C-alpha positions in Angstrom: -2.5 25.6 9.1 1.2 24.5 9.4 3.6 25.2 7.0 5.1 22.2 5.2 8.9 22.4 6.0 9.9 19.5 3.8 7.8 18.0 1.0 8.9 14.8 -1.0 7.2 13.9 -4.1 7.3 10.8 -6.3 11.2 10.3 -5.2 13.1 7.4 -6.7 16.5 6.0 -6.2 17.7 3.2 -8.6 21.4 2.3 -8.1 23.4 1.0 -10.9 25.1 2.2 -14.1 21.9 1.6 -16.2 19.6 3.4 -13.6 18.0 5.9 -15.9 16.9 3.3 -18.4 15.6 1.2 -15.4 13.6 4.2 -14.6 12.2 5.0 -17.5 11.3 1.3 -18.0 9.6 1.4 -14.7 7.5 4.4 -15.7 6.7 2.6 -19.6 6.4 -1.1 -18.4 5.5 -1.2 -15.1 8.6 -3.3 -14.0 9.2 -4.9 -10.3 12.0 -4.7 -8.0 13.5 -8.2 -9.2 12.5 -7.5 -12.7 14.5 -4.1 -12.5 17.6 -6.3 -11.1 17.2 -8.9 -13.6 16.9 -7.0 -16.8 19.2 -3.8 -15.8 21.4 -4.9 -12.9 20.2 -2.0 -11.0 19.0 -2.0 -7.3 15.6 0.1 -6.4 16.8 1.5 -3.3 13.3 3.9 -2.8 10.4 4.2 -5.0 7.5 6.6 -5.2 8.5 8.3 -1.6 6.1 11.2 -1.0 5.6 13.1 2.2 4.9 16.5 4.0 6.6 17.3 7.1 4.8 20.5 8.8 6.9 23.0 11.1 7.8 21.4 14.4 6.6 18.0 13.7 8.7 15.1 14.8 8.5 12.8 11.6 9.5 9.1 12.3 10.5 6.9 9.5 10.9 3.2 10.4 11.3 -0.2 8.9 13.4 -3.5 8.8 17.3 -3.5 7.9 17.4 -2.8 4.1 14.0 -1.2 3.8 15.3 2.2 2.5 14.9 4.5 5.5 18.7 5.7 5.6 18.5 6.0 1.9 15.6 8.4 1.7 16.7 10.6 4.7 20.0 11.4 2.8 17.8 12.5 0.2 16.9 15.2 2.2 20.2 17.2 2.5 21.6 15.7 -0.8 24.2 13.3 0.5 22.2 11.0 -2.3 21.1 12.1 -5.7 17.5 10.8 -6.5 16.8 9.4 -9.8 13.7 10.8 -10.3 11.0 13.0 -8.0 11.1 16.4 -6.5 12.4 17.7 -3.1 11.7 20.8 -1.3 13.3 21.8 2.2 12.4 25.1 3.4 10.7 26.3 0.6 13.9 25.5 -1.6 13.8 23.0 -4.4 17.1 21.1 -3.3 17.6 19.5 -6.8 18.4 22.7 -8.3 20.7 24.2 -5.6 24.5 24.6 -6.8 27.1 24.0 -4.5 27.8 26.9 -2.6 23.9 26.9 -2.0 23.8 23.4 -1.1 26.6 23.7 1.5 24.9 26.8 3.1 22.0 24.5 3.4 23.9 21.9 5.2 25.7 24.0 7.2 23.0 26.4 8.5 19.5 25.0 7.8 20.0 21.4 8.1 21.7 19.6 11.0 22.1 15.9 10.8 23.0 13.4 13.8 24.1 9.9 12.7 24.2 6.4 14.8 27.9 6.5 14.7 29.0 10.2 15.7 32.7 10.2 14.3 33.5 12.9 16.6 37.2 14.0 16.0 39.2 12.4 18.6 41.8 15.0 19.2 39.3 17.6 19.4 37.8 18.7 22.9 34.4 18.4 23.3 34.1 22.0 23.3 35.7 22.0 19.9 34.0 19.5 18.4 30.4 21.3 18.8 31.9 24.4 17.7 33.3 22.7 14.5 30.2 23.7 12.3 30.9 27.3 13.5 34.4 27.1 12.5 33.9 25.8 9.0 31.3 29.0 8.6 34.3 31.0 9.9 32.7 32.5 13.2 35.3 34.1 15.5 36.2 31.7 18.3 34.6 33.7 20.9 31.2 33.0 19.5 32.0 29.5 18.8 33.0 29.0 22.1 29.8 30.7 23.7 27.3 28.9 21.1 29.2 25.6 22.0 28.8 26.2 26.0 25.0 26.9 25.3 24.7 23.6 23.4 26.3 21.5 25.8 24.1 23.1 28.4 21.2 21.9 26.6 22.1 18.4 26.4 23.3 18.7 30.2 27.1 17.8 29.5 28.2 21.2 31.5 31.9 20.5 33.0 32.8 18.2 30.0 34.1 21.1 27.5 37.6 19.9 28.1 37.4 16.4 27.8 38.4 14.4 24.9 35.4 12.1 23.3 37.7 9.3 24.7 36.9 10.3 28.1 33.2 9.9 27.5 30.6 6.9 27.6 28.5 6.3 24.6 25.5 8.1 25.7 27.4 11.3 26.3 29.3 10.9 23.0 25.9 10.9 21.2 24.8 13.5 23.4 27.8 15.7 21.9 26.7 15.0 18.6 23.6 16.1 19.3 25.1 19.4 20.7 27.2 19.4 17.6 23.8 19.4 15.2 22.0 22.3 17.4 25.2 24.4 17.3 24.4 25.8 13.7 20.8 26.6 14.7 19.4 24.6 12.1 15.7 24.9 11.3 15.7 21.0 10.4 17.3 18.0 11.9 17.9 14.8 10.3 18.7 12.1 12.7 19.4 8.5 11.5 19.1 5.9 14.1 20.8 8.1 16.7 20.4 6.1 19.9 20.1 2.3 18.3 23.6 1.7 19.3 23.0 2.4 23.2 22.1 0.4 26.1 18.1 0.4 26.8 18.1 2.6 29.8 20.7 5.3 28.5 18.7 5.2 25.1 15.5 6.0 27.0 17.2 9.0 29.0 18.5 10.4 25.4 15.1 10.2 23.9 13.5 11.7 26.9 15.9 14.4 26.7 15.4 14.8 23.0 11.6 15.1 23.5 11.9 17.7 25.8 14.6 19.7 23.7 12.4 19.3 20.6 9.5 20.9 22.2 11.5 23.5 23.8 13.5 24.4 20.2 10.6 23.9 17.6 12.7 21.7 15.4 11.2 20.1 12.5 12.8 16.8 12.7 12.8 13.6 10.5 13.7 10.7 12.7 14.8 7.4 11.4 14.6 4.4 13.5 14.2 0.4 13.3 12.3 0.1 16.9 8.5 0.9 16.7 8.2 1.5 20.3 10.9 4.4 19.9 8.7 5.6 16.6 5.6 5.1 18.8 6.9 7.1 21.7 9.0 9.9 19.9 6.7 10.8 16.7 4.0 12.9 15.8 3.4 10.8 12.8 5.3 7.5 11.7 5.8 6.3 8.4 6.6 2.5 7.7 8.8 1.6 4.9 9.2 -2.0 3.2 11.5 -2.4 0.0 12.0 1.1 -0.3 8.4 1.7 -0.5 6.3 3.7 2.4 3.6 1.4 3.2 1.6 3.4 5.6 2.0 7.3 7.2 -0.3 8.0 10.5 -0.4 9.1 13.9 0.9 6.4 16.7 -2.9 5.9 17.3 -3.9 5.3 13.7 -0.9 3.1 12.8 -1.5 0.5 15.8 -5.5 0.7 15.5 -5.7 0.7 11.7 -2.6 -0.9 10.2 -3.0 -1.0 6.3 -1.4 -4.7 5.6 -0.2 -7.7 7.3 3.3 -6.0 7.1 2.5 -3.0 9.6 -0.1 -5.5 11.5 3.1 -8.1 12.2 5.1 -4.7 13.4 2.1 -3.4 15.7 1.3 -6.9 17.2 1.6 -6.8 20.7 2.2 -3.1 21.1 0.2 -1.8 24.4 -2.5 0.6 23.3 -3.1 1.9 26.5 -1.5 5.2 25.9 -2.3 5.3 22.2 -6.0 5.3 22.0 -7.9 8.4 23.2 -11.5 9.2 24.3 -12.5 10.7 21.2 -11.8 7.7 19.1 -13.8 5.5 21.4 -16.6 7.5 22.2 -20.2 7.1 22.0 -22.4 10.2 20.4 -23.9 11.5 23.6 -27.4 12.2 22.4 -27.8 9.0 20.7 -26.6 7.2 24.1 -29.0 9.0 26.3 -31.8 8.1 23.7 -30.8 4.6 23.3 -30.0 3.7 27.1 -32.0 6.3 28.9 -29.4 6.9 31.1 -29.2 10.1 33.7 -26.0 11.6 32.9 -26.2 14.1 35.5 -23.9 12.7 37.9 -21.5 11.4 35.7 -17.9 11.9 35.7 -16.0 14.2 32.8 -12.7 14.2 31.5 -11.2 15.7 28.2 -11.2 14.0 25.0 -7.8 13.6 24.5 -7.6 11.3 27.8 -6.0 8.2 26.9 -7.0 4.4 27.9 -5.1 4.3 30.7 -6.8 7.4 32.3 -10.2 6.2 31.3 -9.6 2.8 33.0 -8.3 4.9 36.0 -11.5 6.8 36.3 -13.9 3.9 35.4 -12.3 2.1 38.4 -13.8 4.7 40.3 -17.5 5.1 39.5 -20.4 2.7 37.9 -21.7 6.0 35.8 -20.6 6.3 32.2 -18.0 8.9 31.8 -18.6 12.1 29.6 -16.4 13.1 27.2 -15.2 17.2 27.5 -13.7 19.4 24.5 -13.5 23.0 25.6 -16.1 22.7 28.2 -18.7 21.0 25.9 -19.9 17.8 26.3 -19.4 15.8 23.2 -19.3 12.1 24.2 -19.8 9.2 26.2 -17.7 6.4 27.2 -19.1 3.5 29.0 -17.6 0.4 30.7 -18.7 -2.0 27.6 -17.3 0.9 25.2 -14.3 0.9 27.1 -13.4 -2.9 26.9 -13.6 -2.8 23.3 -11.5 0.1 22.9 -9.1 -1.9 25.2 -9.3 -4.8 22.4 -8.8 -2.5 19.7 -12.3 -2.0 18.8 -12.9 -5.8 18.4 -16.3 -7.1 19.5 
């Protein structure tokens, strides 16, 4: 079982001078967000936020502007102090850390990448990337060695002595990612890092980030307002609305089983061909043979994690049902009727 690196439990943030009174009233009277604003002049930024992120997972948080996703992620490194709740990162209670320990967590263990990188215009690319190590007091030789390595990771070899103004937006964003990686943090917080980029550059950086994530095994919380990006990148997705986490699930779960109309509107139009897998739609192999009396001796076989697109390609080559396997064992059957229902999202 994977170790949980990040744990949020019932975290609230209420903005305003009477936030503690408002929090007490919410707990005792069950006040709604509009009622809190009317009675106390306070704004509920996030409410009842709870989730765990295991080691190595890319946990995407998405929602519309104002949904609370950026407010939430800034609680993880205490750039924002919560009104209530508990936050644990790497086994440390973030709310009990003193200033020195908090600075160490931010400098060594938690890297953050923002939408607007705020690179130092008077520093070279190499010096921008090396800045976190300079803050830690590392010698220049080590700073430059690490900086060179991180720039290589994001394919910016040869740009070490350039200034930010000489780089494109996508290249600047890669410098920001390299800077976040320079301190070799266990946790990455990424707040809409690619949203300001052109679609082609954005897709290229998504691919590069996913490759880096697979190589470096960083535990990542990735904020986005783009469901396509969340589905493409995320191991799991949390969808937020009005400061509340509405649903958490894998991309397949979110798309095929939206919890309410809000999530359903989000996922409408998303192709399921790469999101639904054989194990989700297959029939039990023994029950299938009993019910239909098919001779499956010549049927094609495919692993349980074959997606709909792959199943369609296989189905086009045969009139037989397709046997689904797991570790060499036959576990299920997909025929053309089952496949069509899967394409329609399980609808009859």
